[in-house]
N, C-alpha and C positions, 0 to 999 in steps of 0.2 A: 756565928756570932761571936763577937769578941766581948766579954762581961769588962763593964769599967772603962771600955775605951769611948772616949769623946770624939766624934767626929764635927769639924765644925763647917757647915756649910753657908756658903754668902748669902748674906740677908738682899732680896730685892730692894732697890734704891730707887726713888722717885723724886720728881720736881714739879711742881703745879705752877703753869703760867696763864691765869687767865686771862680772857679776851681784853678786859680794859687795863691791862698793864702791860700792853702792847705801847710800843713807841707810835705817832701818830706825826703826819707830815701832810698840809694841805697846801697846794701848790697852785690851786684856782683847777687846772687840768688834769690835775693829777691828787689824787687821796690816798694816802699809802700807810699800810699798817706794819709795823717792823716788828717780829718776833726775836730778832737780834740785833744789836747793835749795828745802826747803818746809817750812811749819810752823818746829818747833823744831829741823830737823837744816838748818845752813847748810853749806856748801863754796864759798868765793869763786871756785874753778875750776868750780864746777859751778853756776853760775845759771840759764843757756839756752844753748840751741844755736841761733844764730838766733833767728827769731821763736818757735822751740818755748820755752814758759817751762815746762812741768809736764807730765811723764810719773810717773804713780803706779800701782804696782801694787797694788791692795786686796784685801784678804780680809774680808768682813763677816759677823759671825755671824748665826746664824737669829732674824730677829726682830727686829734691829738696825739701825742706819743714822745717817746724818747728818740730824739734824734743820733746820727751815727757817733758812738763813742767804743772805745778799745776795752778789751780783756784778754786775760793770759792768765793759764794755769789755775782753770777752775772749771768744775762740772756744772752747767746751769740747764736746768729743766724748767721749764715752763707749761703751766696747765691751767687753762682757759675754763674760767666756770659758768661765764655768760658773755654774749657777745663775742667778737671776733679780733684777732689780732694780727696786722702783719709784719712779717719780718724779712728783713734783706741784710745781707752779711758782705764781706769781704772776699769769700770764698765763692760768689756768683748764685748763693741762693738765694730764692726768693719764694714765699708761701702765704697763705694765709691758714690760721688754726682758728678752730673753733672748739666749744666744749664736745667731748669725748677724743680729742686729738691731744696728743702729749709729743712737746718737742725738745730735745737735748742738742746741746752744745759744749764740746769740748773745747774751750779757749786756746789751751795749750801754750805753743810758742808764741801765740798772737794774732787775734781777730777784730775784725770791726764790725759792727751792725748797727741796725735802728729796729726799733719795734713801733709800729702806728696803729693806732684804732682807724681802720678804714670807712666805719660808717660814719654818716653825718645825722646819725639821728639816736643812734643808740651808746650806751656807756659799754666799754668793755672790764669784766671783771678778771683778773688773773692772779694765780699764785706764781711767785719764782722763788726757785729752790736754787742755794748756789752749796755745791758739796767741793771740798778740798781733794784734788787728784791723787791717786797712789805713785804717779809718775808725773815729773814734771817735763815741760817743753816739748811734747808729743805734738804732731800733726794737727792741726785743727781738723773739727770734722764736726758735720751736722747731719741731723736726721729727724724725722717726727712719723708718729703713727698713729692710726684711729682706731681705739678701743671700742667693743661693744659694752656699753652702759650698764647691760642685764645680765655681764658676767660679775659685776659688781655686787649684784644682791644676794646677800646672807653668806658672801664668800669674802675672802680676801685675795684680792688680785695683784698677783706680781706684775707692773707696766715696766720698771726699769731696774737693773742692774748689772752686774759684772760679766755677764753672759754674752757670747756671740752668736748665741743658737738663740731656737726658738721663738715664742713670740712678744721678747720684748726688747726694749731699748737700752742699748750698749752705755755705760759710763765706765771711765777709767778710775775706778774704785769698790773696794769690796763693802760695797753698799746697795742698799733694795728700797724703792719704793713702790708702795702697793696702795689700792684703793677698794674701799667699802663700803656697801650700800645695807646695812642690816635693816631688816625692819623690827619694829618694837618685840621685845622679848627675845629675840635672837642673842647667844651667846656665841662670841668668836673667840676661839684661840690663836694668838699669834704666837710663832715657834721661829727663833732666829735662822736666817736663813745662811749665814755665816756667824759661825760659833765664836762668843766673845762681844759679839755687836750689842748697842743700845738702840732702842727706838725711840723717836718722838711721835707721839700720836697728837694729831690738830683735827678737832671736831668742826668740818667744813659746817654741816649742819646737823640739828636735831641735839639730842641728849645720850649720853651714857654712862654708864658705870665703870671706874679703871681701879683695883686695889681701894675699895671702899671710898672713894672721892666720884662725886657728880660732876661731869663736864659738859657744857654746854654749847651754843654756837660759838666757833673759833677761841674756845678754851683748848689748852693743849697742855700734855703732861710726859714728861721725858722718863724712861722706865730703864734700868741698867742691871748689871748682875743678877741677872735672869736669861734663861734661855725659851723660857716660856711666859706670857700673861694671859689673862682672858678680859675681853670688854665684853660689857652687856648693854644693848640699845635699850634705853628706859621708854623712848620714842624711835621713830623711823629716823635713820642717822645715815650721814656721808661722812666716812672717815677718810683721813690720811696718815698712813704710818711711814716714817722716814727711819729704816734702820742703817746705823751709821758705824764706823768702827770710834770706839771711843778715846783713844789713845792716837 
C-alpha cells in the first residue's frame, strides 16, 4: 500500500430521460415516440447516445406500414412487443416477425425495405433501434431469430452483439443488446461485454431503481464511465439494455 498516494477512479456518469420527454408524432396510421432526434422532432441535447442513434417506440395501425424506402451504413434492429410486422427488402427477404423474435439488418452499402402490419384487426407495437456501424459500405445483410422469453426471467440475456457464433444475432459494431424480465425484488448486475462502453437502459414495462433513481414504464437512463452497474426491480419489469461505444 502506498501511503499518501491518491488514485483517481472515474465516477459513473448518468443521464435520465423520462418517458414524457421523448418526441412524439401522430400520423394517424403511425404513433411514434422518439428517444432521440428523428424526422421532424429535433432536440440538440438528444441527438444520440454514443453509437446509439435511434430508439423509436412505434405503434402501427392494422393494415398500414412503411412503404419501400432506402437505408445505408446503419445497423437496424427491430423488436416487436405485440402484434406482428411484415418485412420485405431488396435482397429478396420476406418474413413476418412476432414478439419473441428479433430482426437485424445491416444496411451497409445500401438496401431498400418495407415494413407493414399484416393484421387487419390488431395494432403492432415495435421498438426500432439504429446503431452506427464500425465499418462502412459492407454488403447488406438480414437475419432474424426467435428467443425463448423465459430465458429473460431474472437474467440479462444478450440477443445481439458483435460475435459471429453462439445464439446471438450479429451486427457490425462492438455493441450488445440484451433483454431481461426481472421479478419484483430481483437485483441484476450488468457488466460491460465490451470494455469502455456505455449502456442505455430502457424500461419497456414495470418499475426499477438504478443509481438511486426510480424508472417507470418507458423511462430510460444512460450510464457510462463504469464497467458494471446494478438495477433492482421495484416491481415485475421488462428491460432493454443497449450497450454501445461512447466515442
